[in-house]
PDB file of N, H, CA, C and O in Angstrom:
ATOM      1  N   MET A   1     -68.131 232.735  44.204  1.00  0.00           N
ATOM      2  CA  MET A   1     -66.981 232.885  43.359  1.00  0.00           C
ATOM      3  C   MET A   1     -67.475 233.054  41.927  1.00  0.00           C
ATOM      4  O   MET A   1     -68.405 232.370  41.499  1.00  0.00           O
ATOM      5  N   VAL A   2     -66.864 233.943  41.212  1.00  0.00           N
ATOM      6  H   VAL A   2     -66.108 234.498  41.561  1.00  0.00           H
ATOM      7  CA  VAL A   2     -67.212 234.184  39.815  1.00  0.00           C
ATOM      8  C   VAL A   2     -65.984 233.893  38.968  1.00  0.00           C
ATOM      9  O   VAL A   2     -64.887 234.371  39.258  1.00  0.00           O
ATOM     10  N   HIS A   3     -66.178 233.110  37.927  1.00  0.00           N
ATOM     11  H   HIS A   3     -67.069 232.722  37.692  1.00  0.00           H
ATOM     12  CA  HIS A   3     -65.103 232.840  36.971  1.00  0.00           C
ATOM     13  C   HIS A   3     -65.511 233.429  35.627  1.00  0.00           C
ATOM     14  O   HIS A   3     -66.619 233.188  35.147  1.00  0.00           O
ATOM     15  N   LEU A   4     -64.633 234.183  35.035  1.00  0.00           N
ATOM     16  H   LEU A   4     -63.733 234.379  35.424  1.00  0.00           H
ATOM     17  CA  LEU A   4     -64.872 234.728  33.702  1.00  0.00           C
ATOM     18  C   LEU A   4     -63.958 233.997  32.730  1.00  0.00           C
ATOM     19  O   LEU A   4     -62.788 233.749  33.019  1.00  0.00           O
ATOM     20  N   VAL A   5     -64.508 233.664  31.590  1.00  0.00           N
ATOM     21  H   VAL A   5     -65.459 233.866  31.355  1.00  0.00           H
ATOM     22  CA  VAL A   5     -63.766 232.901  30.597  1.00  0.00           C
ATOM     23  C   VAL A   5     -63.666 233.711  29.315  1.00  0.00           C
ATOM     24  O   VAL A   5     -64.662 234.265  28.850  1.00  0.00           O
ATOM     25  N   VAL A   6     -62.494 233.782  28.752  1.00  0.00           N
ATOM     26  H   VAL A   6     -61.685 233.332  29.129  1.00  0.00           H
ATOM     27  CA  VAL A   6     -62.298 234.465  27.477  1.00  0.00           C
ATOM     28  C   VAL A   6     -62.930 233.629  26.371  1.00  0.00           C
ATOM     29  O   VAL A   6     -62.770 232.409  26.321  1.00  0.00           O
ATOM     30  N   SER A   7     -63.654 234.315  25.484  1.00  0.00           N
ATOM     31  H   SER A   7     -63.785 235.306  25.525  1.00  0.00           H
ATOM     32  CA  SER A   7     -64.337 233.604  24.408  1.00  0.00           C
ATOM     33  C   SER A   7     -64.235 234.425  23.134  1.00  0.00           C
ATOM     34  O   SER A   7     -64.205 235.655  23.182  1.00  0.00           O
ATOM     35  N   ASP A   8     -64.182 233.754  22.011  1.00  0.00           N
ATOM     36  H   ASP A   8     -64.206 232.756  21.972  1.00  0.00           H
ATOM     37  CA  ASP A   8     -64.191 234.460  20.727  1.00  0.00           C
ATOM     38  C   ASP A   8     -65.545 234.258  20.047  1.00  0.00           C
ATOM     39  O   ASP A   8     -65.620 234.104  18.828  1.00  0.00           O
ATOM     40  N   ALA A   9     -66.602 234.261  20.841  1.00  0.00           N
ATOM     41  H   ALA A   9     -66.540 234.386  21.832  1.00  0.00           H
ATOM     42  CA  ALA A   9     -67.950 233.989  20.349  1.00  0.00           C
ATOM     43  C   ALA A   9     -68.554 235.131  19.543  1.00  0.00           C
ATOM     44  O   ALA A   9     -69.723 235.055  19.163  1.00  0.00           O
ATOM     45  N   GLY A  10     -67.798 236.179  19.276  1.00  0.00           N
ATOM     46  H   GLY A  10     -66.849 236.241  19.585  1.00  0.00           H
ATOM     47  CA  GLY A  10     -68.283 237.235  18.396  1.00  0.00           C
ATOM     48  C   GLY A  10     -69.094 238.319  19.073  1.00  0.00           C
ATOM     49  O   GLY A  10     -70.233 238.568  18.678  1.00  0.00           O
ATOM     50  N   VAL A  11     -68.547 238.963  20.070  1.00  0.00           N
ATOM     51  H   VAL A  11     -67.621 238.761  20.391  1.00  0.00           H
ATOM     52  CA  VAL A  11     -69.217 240.104  20.683  1.00  0.00           C
ATOM     53  C   VAL A  11     -68.800 241.365  19.940  1.00  0.00           C
ATOM     54  O   VAL A  11     -67.758 241.404  19.285  1.00  0.00           O
ATOM     55  N   GLU A  12     -69.640 242.403  20.054  1.00  0.00           N
ATOM     56  H   GLU A  12     -70.486 242.372  20.586  1.00  0.00           H
ATOM     57  CA  GLU A  12     -69.347 243.644  19.334  1.00  0.00           C
ATOM     58  C   GLU A  12     -68.085 244.330  19.835  1.00  0.00           C
ATOM     59  O   GLU A  12     -67.309 244.870  19.046  1.00  0.00           O
ATOM     60  N   SER A  13     -67.879 244.307  21.161  1.00  0.00           N
ATOM     61  H   SER A  13     -68.509 243.869  21.802  1.00  0.00           H
ATOM     62  CA  SER A  13     -66.663 244.885  21.729  1.00  0.00           C
ATOM     63  C   SER A  13     -66.421 244.245  23.082  1.00  0.00           C
ATOM     64  O   SER A  13     -67.347 243.718  23.699  1.00  0.00           O
ATOM     65  N   ALA A  14     -65.205 244.288  23.538  1.00  0.00           N
ATOM     66  H   ALA A  14     -64.453 244.717  23.037  1.00  0.00           H
ATOM     67  CA  ALA A  14     -64.865 243.712  24.840  1.00  0.00           C
ATOM     68  C   ALA A  14     -65.594 244.443  25.959  1.00  0.00           C
ATOM     69  O   ALA A  14     -65.862 243.853  27.006  1.00  0.00           O
ATOM     70  N   GLU A  15     -65.919 245.715  25.757  1.00  0.00           N
ATOM     71  H   GLU A  15     -65.702 246.194  24.907  1.00  0.00           H
ATOM     72  CA  GLU A  15     -66.605 246.478  26.794  1.00  0.00           C
ATOM     73  C   GLU A  15     -68.025 245.991  27.039  1.00  0.00           C
ATOM     74  O   GLU A  15     -68.569 246.222  28.119  1.00  0.00           O
ATOM     75  N   SER A  16     -68.635 245.329  26.076  1.00  0.00           N
ATOM     76  H   SER A  16     -68.193 245.141  25.199  1.00  0.00           H
ATOM     77  CA  SER A  16     -70.020 244.895  26.236  1.00  0.00           C
ATOM     78  C   SER A  16     -70.144 243.486  26.806  1.00  0.00           C
ATOM     79  O   SER A  16     -71.259 242.997  26.992  1.00  0.00           O
ATOM     80  N   VAL A  17     -69.033 242.830  27.084  1.00  0.00           N
ATOM     81  H   VAL A  17     -68.128 243.227  26.933  1.00  0.00           H
ATOM     82  CA  VAL A  17     -69.093 241.452  27.553  1.00  0.00           C
ATOM     83  C   VAL A  17     -69.677 241.369  28.960  1.00  0.00           C
ATOM     84  O   VAL A  17     -70.574 240.559  29.195  1.00  0.00           O
ATOM     85  N   VAL A  18     -69.198 242.177  29.898  1.00  0.00           N
ATOM     86  H   VAL A  18     -68.469 242.835  29.706  1.00  0.00           H
ATOM     87  CA  VAL A  18     -69.707 242.174  31.263  1.00  0.00           C
ATOM     88  C   VAL A  18     -70.283 243.549  31.558  1.00  0.00           C
ATOM     89  O   VAL A  18     -69.555 244.541  31.597  1.00  0.00           O
ATOM     90  N   ASP A  19     -71.593 243.601  31.765  1.00  0.00           N
ATOM     91  H   ASP A  19     -72.184 242.795  31.733  1.00  0.00           H
ATOM     92  CA  ASP A  19     -72.222 244.874  32.096  1.00  0.00           C
ATOM     93  C   ASP A  19     -72.017 245.186  33.572  1.00  0.00           C
ATOM     94  O   ASP A  19     -71.523 246.256  33.927  1.00  0.00           O
ATOM     95  N   HIS A  20     -72.404 244.237  34.433  1.00  0.00           N
ATOM     96  H   HIS A  20     -72.805 243.367  34.144  1.00  0.00           H
ATOM     97  CA  HIS A  20     -72.183 244.428  35.864  1.00  0.00           C
ATOM     98  C   HIS A  20     -72.362 243.109  36.606  1.00  0.00           C
ATOM     99  O   HIS A  20     -72.874 242.130  36.062  1.00  0.00           O
ATOM    100  N   VAL A  21     -71.931 243.113  37.847  1.00  0.00           N
ATOM    101  H   VAL A  21     -71.515 243.909  38.288  1.00  0.00           H
ATOM    102  CA  VAL A  21     -72.186 242.001  38.755  1.00  0.00           C
ATOM    103  C   VAL A  21     -72.967 242.564  39.929  1.00  0.00           C
ATOM    104  O   VAL A  21     -72.827 243.741  40.262  1.00  0.00           O
ATOM    105  N   ALA A  22     -73.790 241.733  40.558  1.00  0.00           N
ATOM    106  H   ALA A  22     -73.903 240.777  40.288  1.00  0.00           H
ATOM    107  CA  ALA A  22     -74.626 242.202  41.658  1.00  0.00           C
ATOM    108  C   ALA A  22     -74.458 241.299  42.867  1.00  0.00           C
ATOM    109  O   ALA A  22     -74.288 240.086  42.745  1.00  0.00           O
ATOM    110  N   PHE A  23     -74.509 241.922  44.037  1.00  0.00           N
ATOM    111  H   PHE A  23     -74.647 242.908  44.137  1.00  0.00           H
ATOM    112  CA  PHE A  23     -74.434 241.208  45.299  1.00  0.00           C
ATOM    113  C   PHE A  23     -75.602 241.636  46.167  1.00  0.00           C
ATOM    114  O   PHE A  23     -75.836 242.830  46.353  1.00  0.00           O
ATOM    115  N   ALA A  24     -76.340 240.664  46.703  1.00  0.00           N
ATOM    116  H   ALA A  24     -76.150 239.694  46.552  1.00  0.00           H
ATOM    117  CA  ALA A  24     -77.475 240.937  47.581  1.00  0.00           C
ATOM    118  C   ALA A  24     -77.043 240.727  49.026  1.00  0.00           C
ATOM    119  O   ALA A  24     -76.345 239.765  49.346  1.00  0.00           O
ATOM    120  N   TYR A  25     -77.463 241.629  49.881  1.00  0.00           N
ATOM    121  H   TYR A  25     -78.030 242.411  49.621  1.00  0.00           H
ATOM    122  CA  TYR A  25     -77.140 241.582  51.305  1.00  0.00           C
ATOM    123  C   TYR A  25     -78.427 241.471  52.110  1.00  0.00           C
ATOM    124  O   TYR A  25     -79.474 241.969  51.696  1.00  0.00           O
ATOM    125  N   ASP A  26     -78.343 240.814  53.261  1.00  0.00           N
ATOM    126  H   ASP A  26     -77.492 240.409  53.597  1.00  0.00           H
ATOM    127  CA  ASP A  26     -79.478 240.778  54.184  1.00  0.00           C
ATOM    128  C   ASP A  26     -79.719 242.156  54.783  1.00  0.00           C
ATOM    129  O   ASP A  26     -80.848 242.497  55.137  1.00  0.00           O
ATOM    130  N   ALA A  27     -78.648 242.954  54.895  1.00  0.00           N
ATOM    131  H   ALA A  27     -77.731 242.677  54.608  1.00  0.00           H
ATOM    132  CA  ALA A  27     -78.720 244.324  55.397  1.00  0.00           C
ATOM    133  C   ALA A  27     -77.649 245.123  54.652  1.00  0.00           C
ATOM    134  O   ALA A  27     -76.460 244.819  54.746  1.00  0.00           O
ATOM    135  N   LEU A  28     -78.074 246.133  53.923  1.00  0.00           N
ATOM    136  H   LEU A  28     -79.040 246.381  53.847  1.00  0.00           H
ATOM    137  CA  LEU A  28     -77.153 246.899  53.079  1.00  0.00           C
ATOM    138  C   LEU A  28     -76.250 247.840  53.881  1.00  0.00           C
ATOM    139  O   LEU A  28     -75.090 248.034  53.518  1.00  0.00           O
ATOM    140  N   ASP A  29     -76.759 248.418  54.955  1.00  0.00           N
ATOM    141  H   ASP A  29     -77.701 248.260  55.251  1.00  0.00           H
ATOM    142  CA  ASP A  29     -76.000 249.445  55.676  1.00  0.00           C
ATOM    143  C   ASP A  29     -74.630 248.977  56.178  1.00  0.00           C
ATOM    144  O   ASP A  29     -73.664 249.725  56.029  1.00  0.00           O
ATOM    145  N   PRO A  30     -74.491 247.788  56.761  1.00  0.00           N
ATOM    146  CA  PRO A  30     -73.141 247.368  57.179  1.00  0.00           C
ATOM    147  C   PRO A  30     -72.152 247.283  56.010  1.00  0.00           C
ATOM    148  O   PRO A  30     -70.975 247.605  56.168  1.00  0.00           O
ATOM    149  N   ALA A  31     -72.627 246.853  54.846  1.00  0.00           N
ATOM    150  H   ALA A  31     -73.584 246.592  54.717  1.00  0.00           H
ATOM    151  CA  ALA A  31     -71.743 246.793  53.678  1.00  0.00           C
ATOM    152  C   ALA A  31     -71.315 248.198  53.262  1.00  0.00           C
ATOM    153  O   ALA A  31     -70.160 248.415  52.893  1.00  0.00           O
ATOM    154  N   LEU A  32     -72.246 249.151  53.322  1.00  0.00           N
ATOM    155  H   LEU A  32     -73.184 248.975  53.622  1.00  0.00           H
ATOM    156  CA  LEU A  32     -71.911 250.529  52.944  1.00  0.00           C
ATOM    157  C   LEU A  32     -70.952 251.156  53.950  1.00  0.00           C
ATOM    158  O   LEU A  32     -70.073 251.930  53.569  1.00  0.00           O
ATOM    159  N   ARG A  33     -71.115 250.827  55.237  1.00  0.00           N
ATOM    160  H   ARG A  33     -71.828 250.199  55.547  1.00  0.00           H
ATOM    161  CA  ARG A  33     -70.173 251.342  56.231  1.00  0.00           C
ATOM    162  C   ARG A  33     -68.764 250.820  55.964  1.00  0.00           C
ATOM    163  O   ARG A  33     -67.784 251.542  56.143  1.00  0.00           O
ATOM    164  N   ARG A  34     -68.669 249.577  55.539  1.00  0.00           N
ATOM    165  H   ARG A  34     -69.466 248.991  55.393  1.00  0.00           H
ATOM    166  CA  ARG A  34     -67.346 249.031  55.209  1.00  0.00           C
ATOM    167  C   ARG A  34     -66.739 249.766  54.018  1.00  0.00           C
ATOM    168  O   ARG A  34     -65.553 250.096  54.035  1.00  0.00           O
ATOM    169  N   LEU A  35     -67.538 250.026  52.984  1.00  0.00           N
ATOM    170  H   LEU A  35     -68.501 249.759  52.970  1.00  0.00           H
ATOM    171  CA  LEU A  35     -67.030 250.794  51.839  1.00  0.00           C
ATOM    172  C   LEU A  35     -66.557 252.168  52.292  1.00  0.00           C
ATOM    173  O   LEU A  35     -65.521 252.657  51.842  1.00  0.00           O
ATOM    174  N   ASP A  36     -67.325 252.789  53.189  1.00  0.00           N
ATOM    175  H   ASP A  36     -68.167 252.391  53.554  1.00  0.00           H
ATOM    176  CA  ASP A  36     -66.933 254.105  53.711  1.00  0.00           C
ATOM    177  C   ASP A  36     -65.591 254.021  54.438  1.00  0.00           C
ATOM    178  O   ASP A  36     -64.721 254.867  54.232  1.00  0.00           O
ATOM    179  N   ARG A  37     -65.419 253.005  55.287  1.00  0.00           N
ATOM    180  H   ARG A  37     -66.126 252.318  55.455  1.00  0.00           H
ATOM    181  CA  ARG A  37     -64.155 252.848  56.023  1.00  0.00           C
ATOM    182  C   ARG A  37     -62.976 252.655  55.077  1.00  0.00           C
ATOM    183  O   ARG A  37     -61.858 253.085  55.362  1.00  0.00           O
ATOM    184  N   LEU A  38     -63.242 251.997  53.938  1.00  0.00           N
ATOM    185  H   LEU A  38     -64.150 251.647  53.706  1.00  0.00           H
ATOM    186  CA  LEU A  38     -62.184 251.756  52.958  1.00  0.00           C
ATOM    187  C   LEU A  38     -61.969 252.938  52.017  1.00  0.00           C
ATOM    188  O   LEU A  38     -61.049 252.922  51.199  1.00  0.00           O
ATOM    189  N   GLY A  39     -62.816 253.963  52.130  1.00  0.00           N
ATOM    190  H   GLY A  39     -63.563 253.976  52.795  1.00  0.00           H
ATOM    191  CA  GLY A  39     -62.694 255.139  51.277  1.00  0.00           C
ATOM    192  C   GLY A  39     -63.147 254.908  49.847  1.00  0.00           C
ATOM    193  O   GLY A  39     -62.708 255.608  48.935  1.00  0.00           O
ATOM    194  N   LEU A  40     -64.025 253.927  49.643  1.00  0.00           N
ATOM    195  H   LEU A  40     -64.381 253.358  50.384  1.00  0.00           H
ATOM    196  CA  LEU A  40     -64.523 253.628  48.298  1.00  0.00           C
ATOM    197  C   LEU A  40     -65.797 254.403  48.025  1.00  0.00           C
ATOM    198  O   LEU A  40     -66.601 254.628  48.929  1.00  0.00           O
ATOM    199  N   THR A  41     -65.979 254.807  46.789  1.00  0.00           N
ATOM    200  H   THR A  41     -65.326 254.624  46.054  1.00  0.00           H
ATOM    201  CA  THR A  41     -67.157 255.597  46.432  1.00  0.00           C
ATOM    202  C   THR A  41     -68.237 254.717  45.808  1.00  0.00           C
ATOM    203  O   THR A  41     -67.952 253.683  45.204  1.00  0.00           O
ATOM    204  N   TYR A  42     -69.467 255.150  45.971  1.00  0.00           N
ATOM    205  H   TYR A  42     -69.699 255.990  46.462  1.00  0.00           H
ATOM    206  CA  TYR A  42     -70.625 254.448  45.415  1.00  0.00           C
ATOM    207  C   TYR A  42     -71.748 255.467  45.263  1.00  0.00           C
ATOM    208  O   TYR A  42     -71.714 256.542  45.862  1.00  0.00           O
ATOM    209  N   THR A  43     -72.735 255.119  44.460  1.00  0.00           N
ATOM    210  H   THR A  43     -72.763 254.246  43.973  1.00  0.00           H
ATOM    211  CA  THR A  43     -73.858 256.022  44.258  1.00  0.00           C
ATOM    212  C   THR A  43     -74.760 256.013  45.495  1.00  0.00           C
ATOM    213  O   THR A  43     -74.715 255.081  46.298  1.00  0.00           O
ATOM    214  N   THR A  44     -75.562 257.041  45.635  1.00  0.00           N
ATOM    215  H   THR A  44     -75.598 257.798  44.983  1.00  0.00           H
ATOM    216  CA  THR A  44     -76.509 257.107  46.743  1.00  0.00           C
ATOM    217  C   THR A  44     -77.520 255.973  46.616  1.00  0.00           C
ATOM    218  O   THR A  44     -78.135 255.817  45.561  1.00  0.00           O
ATOM    219  N   PRO A  45     -77.704 255.175  47.676  1.00  0.00           N
ATOM    220  CA  PRO A  45     -78.677 254.076  47.602  1.00  0.00           C
ATOM    221  C   PRO A  45     -80.090 254.606  47.351  1.00  0.00           C
ATOM    222  O   PRO A  45     -80.513 255.590  47.957  1.00  0.00           O
ATOM    223  N   LYS A  46     -80.804 253.942  46.454  1.00  0.00           N
ATOM    224  H   LYS A  46     -80.460 253.143  45.962  1.00  0.00           H
ATOM    225  CA  LYS A  46     -82.183 254.312  46.122  1.00  0.00           C
ATOM    226  C   LYS A  46     -83.044 253.059  46.176  1.00  0.00           C
ATOM    227  O   LYS A  46     -82.576 251.955  45.897  1.00  0.00           O
ATOM    228  N   PHE A  47     -84.303 253.244  46.535  1.00  0.00           N
ATOM    229  H   PHE A  47     -84.684 254.141  46.761  1.00  0.00           H
ATOM    230  CA  PHE A  47     -85.225 252.115  46.590  1.00  0.00           C
ATOM    231  C   PHE A  47     -85.597 251.646  45.187  1.00  0.00           C
ATOM    232  O   PHE A  47     -85.814 252.452  44.282  1.00  0.00           O
ATOM    233  N   VAL A  48     -85.665 250.337  45.028  1.00  0.00           N
ATOM    234  H   VAL A  48     -85.488 249.682  45.763  1.00  0.00           H
ATOM    235  CA  VAL A  48     -86.191 249.747  43.809  1.00  0.00           C
ATOM    236  C   VAL A  48     -87.702 249.932  43.897  1.00  0.00           C
ATOM    237  O   VAL A  48     -88.307 249.498  44.877  1.00  0.00           O
ATOM    238  N   PRO A  49     -88.335 250.568  42.897  1.00  0.00           N
ATOM    239  CA  PRO A  49     -89.769 250.859  42.985  1.00  0.00           C
ATOM    240  C   PRO A  49     -90.599 249.622  43.347  1.00  0.00           C
ATOM    241  O   PRO A  49     -90.427 248.539  42.787  1.00  0.00           O
ATOM    242  N   GLY A  50     -91.506 249.832  44.309  1.00  0.00           N
ATOM    243  H   GLY A  50     -91.646 250.712  44.763  1.00  0.00           H
ATOM    244  CA  GLY A  50     -92.418 248.776  44.715  1.00  0.00           C
ATOM    245  C   GLY A  50     -91.814 247.736  45.646  1.00  0.00           C
ATOM    246  O   GLY A  50     -92.440 246.709  45.911  1.00  0.00           O
ATOM    247  N   THR A  51     -90.583 247.990  46.157  1.00  0.00           N
ATOM    248  H   THR A  51     -90.075 248.824  45.942  1.00  0.00           H
ATOM    249  CA  THR A  51     -89.926 247.022  47.041  1.00  0.00           C
ATOM    250  C   THR A  51     -89.344 247.735  48.256  1.00  0.00           C
ATOM    251  O   THR A  51     -89.341 248.963  48.334  1.00  0.00           O
ATOM    252  N   GLU A  52     -88.856 246.943  49.192  1.00  0.00           N
ATOM    253  H   GLU A  52     -88.859 245.945  49.129  1.00  0.00           H
ATOM    254  CA  GLU A  52     -88.121 247.454  50.348  1.00  0.00           C
ATOM    255  C   GLU A  52     -86.608 247.388  50.097  1.00  0.00           C
ATOM    256  O   GLU A  52     -85.812 247.674  50.991  1.00  0.00           O
ATOM    257  N   ILE A  53     -86.225 247.012  48.879  1.00  0.00           N
ATOM    258  H   ILE A  53     -86.872 246.779  48.153  1.00  0.00           H
ATOM    259  CA  ILE A  53     -84.820 246.825  48.526  1.00  0.00           C
ATOM    260  C   ILE A  53     -84.219 248.143  48.038  1.00  0.00           C
ATOM    261  O   ILE A  53     -84.800 248.843  47.209  1.00  0.00           O
ATOM    262  N   ARG A  54     -83.043 248.459  48.574  1.00  0.00           N
ATOM    263  H   ARG A  54     -82.571 247.890  49.247  1.00  0.00           H
ATOM    264  CA  ARG A  54     -82.273 249.603  48.079  1.00  0.00           C
ATOM    265  C   ARG A  54     -81.116 249.068  47.256  1.00  0.00           C
ATOM    266  O   ARG A  54     -80.635 247.957  47.478  1.00  0.00           O
ATOM    267  N   GLN A  55     -80.681 249.872  46.308  1.00  0.00           N
ATOM    268  H   GLN A  55     -81.072 250.775  46.127  1.00  0.00           H
ATOM    269  CA  GLN A  55     -79.519 249.478  45.513  1.00  0.00           C
ATOM    270  C   GLN A  55     -78.644 250.682  45.254  1.00  0.00           C
ATOM    271  O   GLN A  55     -79.109 251.819  45.163  1.00  0.00           O
ATOM    272  N   CYS A  56     -77.358 250.394  45.137  1.00  0.00           N
ATOM    273  H   CYS A  56     -76.980 249.471  45.210  1.00  0.00           H
ATOM    274  CA  CYS A  56     -76.391 251.421  44.758  1.00  0.00           C
ATOM    275  C   CYS A  56     -75.329 250.749  43.901  1.00  0.00           C
ATOM    276  O   CYS A  56     -75.291 249.524  43.786  1.00  0.00           O
ATOM    277  N   PHE A  57     -74.476 251.554  43.310  1.00  0.00           N
ATOM    278  H   PHE A  57     -74.507 252.549  43.404  1.00  0.00           H
ATOM    279  CA  PHE A  57     -73.497 251.044  42.364  1.00  0.00           C
ATOM    280  C   PHE A  57     -72.118 251.620  42.650  1.00  0.00           C
ATOM    281  O   PHE A  57     -71.980 252.764  43.083  1.00  0.00           O
ATOM    282  N   ALA A  58     -71.110 250.805  42.399  1.00  0.00           N
ATOM    283  H   ALA A  58     -71.223 249.876  42.048  1.00  0.00           H
ATOM    284  CA  ALA A  58     -69.711 251.220  42.520  1.00  0.00           C
ATOM    285  C   ALA A  58     -68.981 250.673  41.299  1.00  0.00           C
ATOM    286  O   ALA A  58     -69.560 249.928  40.509  1.00  0.00           O
ATOM    287  N   ARG A  59     -67.733 251.034  41.148  1.00  0.00           N
ATOM    288  H   ARG A  59     -67.263 251.639  41.790  1.00  0.00           H
ATOM    289  CA  ARG A  59     -66.899 250.503  40.054  1.00  0.00           C
ATOM    290  C   ARG A  59     -65.716 249.776  40.655  1.00  0.00           C
ATOM    291  O   ARG A  59     -65.102 250.254  41.610  1.00  0.00           O
ATOM    292  N   ASP A  60     -65.395 248.614  40.093  1.00  0.00           N
ATOM    293  H   ASP A  60     -65.894 248.226  39.318  1.00  0.00           H
ATOM    294  CA  ASP A  60     -64.197 247.922  40.556  1.00  0.00           C
ATOM    295  C   ASP A  60     -62.987 248.523  39.835  1.00  0.00           C
ATOM    296  O   ASP A  60     -63.162 249.316  38.910  1.00  0.00           O
ATOM    297  N   PRO A  61     -61.774 248.165  40.233  1.00  0.00           N
ATOM    298  CA  PRO A  61     -60.581 248.764  39.620  1.00  0.00           C
ATOM    299  C   PRO A  61     -60.474 248.545  38.113  1.00  0.00           C
ATOM    300  O   PRO A  61     -59.769 249.292  37.434  1.00  0.00           O
ATOM    301  N   ASN A  62     -61.164 247.528  37.578  1.00  0.00           N
ATOM    302  H   ASN A  62     -61.736 246.922  38.129  1.00  0.00           H
ATOM    303  CA  ASN A  62     -61.142 247.279  36.132  1.00  0.00           C
ATOM    304  C   ASN A  62     -62.271 247.976  35.399  1.00  0.00           C
ATOM    305  O   ASN A  62     -62.407 247.816  34.186  1.00  0.00           O
ATOM    306  N   GLY A  63     -63.089 248.751  36.113  1.00  0.00           N
ATOM    307  H   GLY A  63     -62.978 248.880  37.099  1.00  0.00           H
ATOM    308  CA  GLY A  63     -64.169 249.495  35.486  1.00  0.00           C
ATOM    309  C   GLY A  63     -65.492 248.747  35.401  1.00  0.00           C
ATOM    310  O   GLY A  63     -66.442 249.257  34.808  1.00  0.00           O
ATOM    311  N   VAL A  64     -65.579 247.554  35.978  1.00  0.00           N
ATOM    312  H   VAL A  64     -64.807 247.139  36.460  1.00  0.00           H
ATOM    313  CA  VAL A  64     -66.841 246.812  35.971  1.00  0.00           C
ATOM    314  C   VAL A  64     -67.748 247.394  37.042  1.00  0.00           C
ATOM    315  O   VAL A  64     -67.310 247.642  38.165  1.00  0.00           O
ATOM    316  N   THR A  65     -69.012 247.611  36.698  1.00  0.00           N
ATOM    317  H   THR A  65     -69.368 247.410  35.785  1.00  0.00           H
ATOM    318  CA  THR A  65     -69.982 248.115  37.652  1.00  0.00           C
ATOM    319  C   THR A  65     -70.358 247.011  38.628  1.00  0.00           C
ATOM    320  O   THR A  65     -70.630 245.878  38.231  1.00  0.00           O
ATOM    321  N   VAL A  66     -70.370 247.358  39.914  1.00  0.00           N
ATOM    322  H   VAL A  66     -70.148 248.278  40.237  1.00  0.00           H
ATOM    323  CA  VAL A  66     -70.755 246.428  40.963  1.00  0.00           C
ATOM    324  C   VAL A  66     -72.016 246.971  41.619  1.00  0.00           C
ATOM    325  O   VAL A  66     -72.023 248.080  42.154  1.00  0.00           O
ATOM    326  N   GLU A  67     -73.079 246.179  41.573  1.00  0.00           N
ATOM    327  H   GLU A  67     -73.073 245.278  41.139  1.00  0.00           H
ATOM    328  CA  GLU A  67     -74.357 246.556  42.188  1.00  0.00           C
ATOM    329  C   GLU A  67     -74.432 245.922  43.571  1.00  0.00           C
ATOM    330  O   GLU A  67     -74.165 244.733  43.740  1.00  0.00           O
ATOM    331  N   LEU A  68     -74.801 246.739  44.560  1.00  0.00           N
ATOM    332  H   LEU A  68     -75.019 247.706  44.423  1.00  0.00           H
ATOM    333  CA  LEU A  68     -75.025 246.254  45.914  1.00  0.00           C
ATOM    334  C   LEU A  68     -76.492 246.489  46.226  1.00  0.00           C
ATOM    335  O   LEU A  68     -77.009 247.582  45.992  1.00  0.00           O
ATOM    336  N   GLN A  69     -77.172 245.470  46.753  1.00  0.00           N
ATOM    337  H   GLN A  69     -76.753 244.583  46.943  1.00  0.00           H
ATOM    338  CA  GLN A  69     -78.587 245.662  47.047  1.00  0.00           C
ATOM    339  C   GLN A  69     -78.987 244.930  48.311  1.00  0.00           C
ATOM    340  O   GLN A  69     -78.412 243.902  48.670  1.00  0.00           O
ATOM    341  N   GLY A  70     -79.985 245.484  48.975  1.00  0.00           N
ATOM    342  H   GLY A  70     -80.452 246.319  48.684  1.00  0.00           H
ATOM    343  CA  GLY A  70     -80.512 244.894  50.188  1.00  0.00           C
ATOM    344  C   GLY A  70     -81.405 245.861  50.912  1.00  0.00           C
ATOM    345  O   GLY A  70     -81.473 247.041  50.568  1.00  0.00           O
ATOM    346  N   PRO A  71     -82.099 245.356  51.931  1.00  0.00           N
ATOM    347  CA  PRO A  71     -82.977 246.243  52.706  1.00  0.00           C
ATOM    348  C   PRO A  71     -82.175 247.189  53.590  1.00  0.00           C
ATOM    349  O   PRO A  71     -82.756 248.003  54.309  1.00  0.00           O
TER     350      PRO A  71
END
């Protein structure tokens, strides 16, 4: 669970407060199949250099980038 709290701590703009959130999976392909079934778009998964981990990105309805990663 993620909780976001409004703060007046002096950021340059509201757009810079949250860059992205990331979720790690034990197996990425089942998660991508679910996104496909739901008709959601995401970037083509690419390997993180030097690892067996692939990552791709999607946008939530509020425009926050969501990173999905896993083997």
